[in-house]
KESE-606122 format. One record per residue (C-alpha): residue number from 1; x, y, z. Coordinates in steps of 0.02 Angstrom, whole numbers. Last residue first. Layout:
BEGIN
PT   n     px     py     pz
PT NUM      X      Y      Z
...
END
This chain:
BEGIN
PT   n     px     py     pz
PT 220    765  -1464   -971
PT 219    871  -1586   -840
PT 218    725  -1630   -687
PT 217    694  -1819   -739
PT 216    884  -1838   -782
PT 215    943  -1770   -642
PT 214    793  -1854   -546
PT 213    829  -2037   -604
PT 212   1031  -2009   -562
PT 211    980  -1957   -374
PT 210    870  -2110   -391
PT 209    981  -2222   -453
PT 208   1137  -2166   -329
PT 207   1016  -2174   -155
PT 206    976  -2348   -210
PT 205   1160  -2407   -246
PT 204   1170  -2591   -306
PT 203   1019  -2573   -425
PT 202    849  -2730   -451
PT 201    756  -2612   -323
PT 200    781  -2467   -437
PT 199    771  -2498   -608
PT 198    683  -2646   -546
PT 197    532  -2568   -485
PT 196    511  -2375   -557
PT 195    349  -2263   -547
PT 194    393  -2079   -629
PT 193    275  -1937   -567
PT 192    279  -1792   -681
PT 191    278  -1817   -840
PT 190    240  -1696   -989
PT 189    346  -1753  -1130
PT 188    506  -1682  -1079
PT 187    493  -1795   -939
PT 186    471  -1961  -1034
PT 185    611  -1925  -1132
PT 184    735  -1904   -991
PT 183    666  -2037   -895
PT 182    716  -2157  -1062
PT 181    901  -2206  -1022
PT 180    891  -2188   -846
PT 179    720  -2298   -830
PT 178    545  -2325   -838
PT 177    513  -2490   -913
PT 176    305  -2443   -834
PT 175    230  -2339   -744
PT 174    191  -2152   -787
PT 173    118  -2028   -679
PT 172     23  -1861   -746
PT 171    -20  -1720   -624
PT 170   -186  -1639   -654
PT 169   -150  -1441   -632
PT 168   -283  -1375   -750
PT 167   -315  -1286   -868
PT 166   -450  -1370   -995
PT 165   -323  -1367  -1151
PT 164   -168  -1363  -1005
PT 163   -245  -1541   -959
PT 162   -280  -1620  -1142
PT 161    -96  -1543  -1221
PT 160    -35  -1655  -1057
PT 159   -159  -1798  -1114
PT 158    -86  -1773  -1292
PT 157    123  -1762  -1240
PT 156     93  -1919  -1129
PT 155      1  -2042  -1239
PT 154    117  -1984  -1391
PT 153    280  -2020  -1246
PT 152    179  -2199  -1234
PT 151    223  -2240  -1423
PT 150    366  -2324  -1373
PT 149    307  -2454  -1259
PT 148    448  -2482  -1107
PT 147    503  -2641  -1107
PT 146    447  -2764   -957
PT 145    517  -2802   -785
PT 144    366  -2796   -682
PT 143    202  -2907   -705
PT 142     40  -2885   -725
PT 141     27  -2711   -842
PT 140     52  -2678  -1039
PT 139    169  -2574  -1028
PT 138    218  -2385  -1020
PT 137     24  -2357   -914
PT 136    -15  -2189   -909
PT 135    -86  -2130   -717
PT 134   -179  -1971   -721
PT 133   -163  -1887   -574
PT 132   -271  -1762   -460
PT 131   -440  -1835   -508
PT 130   -608  -1723   -522
PT 129   -583  -1608   -640
PT 128   -503  -1747   -756
PT 127   -648  -1861   -736
PT 126   -727  -1793   -913
PT 125   -572  -1800  -1032
PT 124   -520  -1987   -935
PT 123   -581  -2089  -1120
PT 122   -517  -1992  -1210
PT 121   -331  -2054  -1194
PT 120   -386  -2171  -1298
PT 119   -373  -2358  -1215
PT 118   -237  -2453  -1298
PT 117   -102  -2430  -1164
PT 116   -174  -2448  -1027
PT 115   -258  -2302   -943
PT 114   -278  -2265   -753
PT 113   -338  -2162   -638
PT 112   -330  -2072   -483
PT 111   -375  -1977   -326
PT 110   -305  -1934   -167
PT 109   -385  -2050      4
PT 108   -497  -1984    123
PT 107   -623  -2127     89
PT 106   -747  -1987     29
PT 105   -612  -1945   -113
PT 104   -609  -2124   -160
PT 103   -797  -2135   -186
PT 102   -775  -2005   -302
PT 101   -648  -2076   -402
PT 100   -793  -2226   -408
PT  99   -931  -2136   -463
PT  98   -821  -2031   -583
PT  97   -793  -2219   -671
PT  96   -955  -2299   -676
PT  95   -932  -2471   -776
PT  94   -750  -2466   -722
PT  93   -629  -2584   -750
PT  92   -569  -2513   -904
PT  91   -546  -2347   -808
PT  90   -401  -2430   -705
PT  89   -426  -2374   -521
PT  88   -298  -2240   -422
PT  87   -257  -2212   -236
PT  86   -170  -2085   -190
PT  85   -141  -2109     42
PT  84   -151  -2271     53
PT  83   -170  -2290    247
PT  82   -268  -2474    280
PT  81   -407  -2349    304
PT  80   -395  -2306    126
PT  79   -357  -2498     54
PT  78   -523  -2547    123
PT  77   -625  -2410     79
PT  76   -567  -2451    -62
PT  75   -599  -2634    -95
PT  74   -762  -2630   -160
PT  73   -773  -2480   -292
PT  72   -637  -2581   -372
PT  71   -741  -2700   -437
PT  70   -604  -2800   -561
PT  69   -433  -2769   -489
PT  68   -267  -2687   -560
PT  67   -296  -2555   -396
PT  66   -118  -2434   -391
PT  65    -83  -2373   -232
PT  64     31  -2239   -197
PT  63    101  -2242    -25
PT  62    144  -2051     18
PT  61    292  -2054    132
PT  60    285  -2092    301
PT  59    380  -2270    312
PT  58    392  -2447    404
PT  57    217  -2430    469
PT  56    154  -2366    320
PT  55    235  -2493    220
PT  54    164  -2654    337
PT  53    -15  -2561    321
PT  52    -10  -2568    125
PT  51     55  -2754    135
PT  50   -114  -2779    250
PT  49   -221  -2706    127
PT  48   -196  -2842     -2
PT  47    -50  -2900   -102
PT  46      0  -2993   -284
PT  45    -80  -3074   -395
PT  44    -63  -3102   -585
PT  43   -121  -3111   -743
PT  42   -240  -2940   -744
PT  41   -412  -2916   -728
PT  40   -428  -3076   -657
PT  39   -269  -3122   -549
PT  38   -316  -2987   -445
PT  37   -166  -2881   -417
PT  36   -132  -2707   -312
PT  35     13  -2653   -369
PT  34    105  -2532   -225
PT  33    212  -2363   -283
PT  32    305  -2282   -116
PT  31    319  -2090   -140
PT  30    469  -1953   -150
PT  29    604  -2070   -148
PT  28    756  -1986    -75
PT  27    862  -2140    -34
PT  26    819  -2144    161
PT  25    634  -2184     93
PT  24    728  -2302    -17
PT  23    821  -2404    118
PT  22    643  -2366    219
PT  21    544  -2487     69
PT  20    673  -2585     78
PT  19    705  -2635    256
PT  18    505  -2674    280
PT  17    494  -2777    124
PT  16    616  -2886    190
PT  15    571  -3085    143
PT  14    464  -2948     10
PT  13    627  -2908    -94
PT  12    568  -2790   -191
PT  11    507  -2755   -366
PT  10    315  -2745   -364
PT   9    370  -2614   -206
PT   8    367  -2510   -337
PT   7    495  -2353   -294
PT   6    402  -2183   -345
PT   5    524  -2041   -411
PT   4    435  -1856   -425
PT   3    460  -1734   -552
PT   2    428  -1567   -465
PT   1    343  -1432   -581
END
């Protein structure tokens, strides 16, 4: 299964966001990742649908929108209409997870669910058949530039076993502290999609960094 790199625009220079998005696309990125925070579910406020529209105008890559917000069902259609190709929701924020997953699909986007570091993997067991991917947070969400939590590797392995046990092809995305020194281990544990923010946007050469990340992720 191909491994994909998704630069997180949370670490981009918003004064030149269009240039940044075009730069990582030209550098070999596979997705553009956008973290939406509301100041309630997580202690930070970031972006809304207008930013997603701007990203879509400047890139042909799929846009992956992670909703770290309360009551995500209220805003899913807005983000889908803005151009989000993938929308993921926090398990912890959804009272009716199955219904909200189906709302994502009805809105025209592909659906994902997200697990915070302390949430049991089994919390997604009964929606795995309905989602395209599961995002495992390997830091506590809210801010970029955090350090990878080591026991995330065991969580990835547990999720991969659960997916394989059900005979599914659900992808595993990982977000938080991904960099060249750990992406190989994260890939080996079973991840397919790697969100990297400061590791890419903090580098001098985006193309060289993405190339090295892909090489390490795809090395058996």
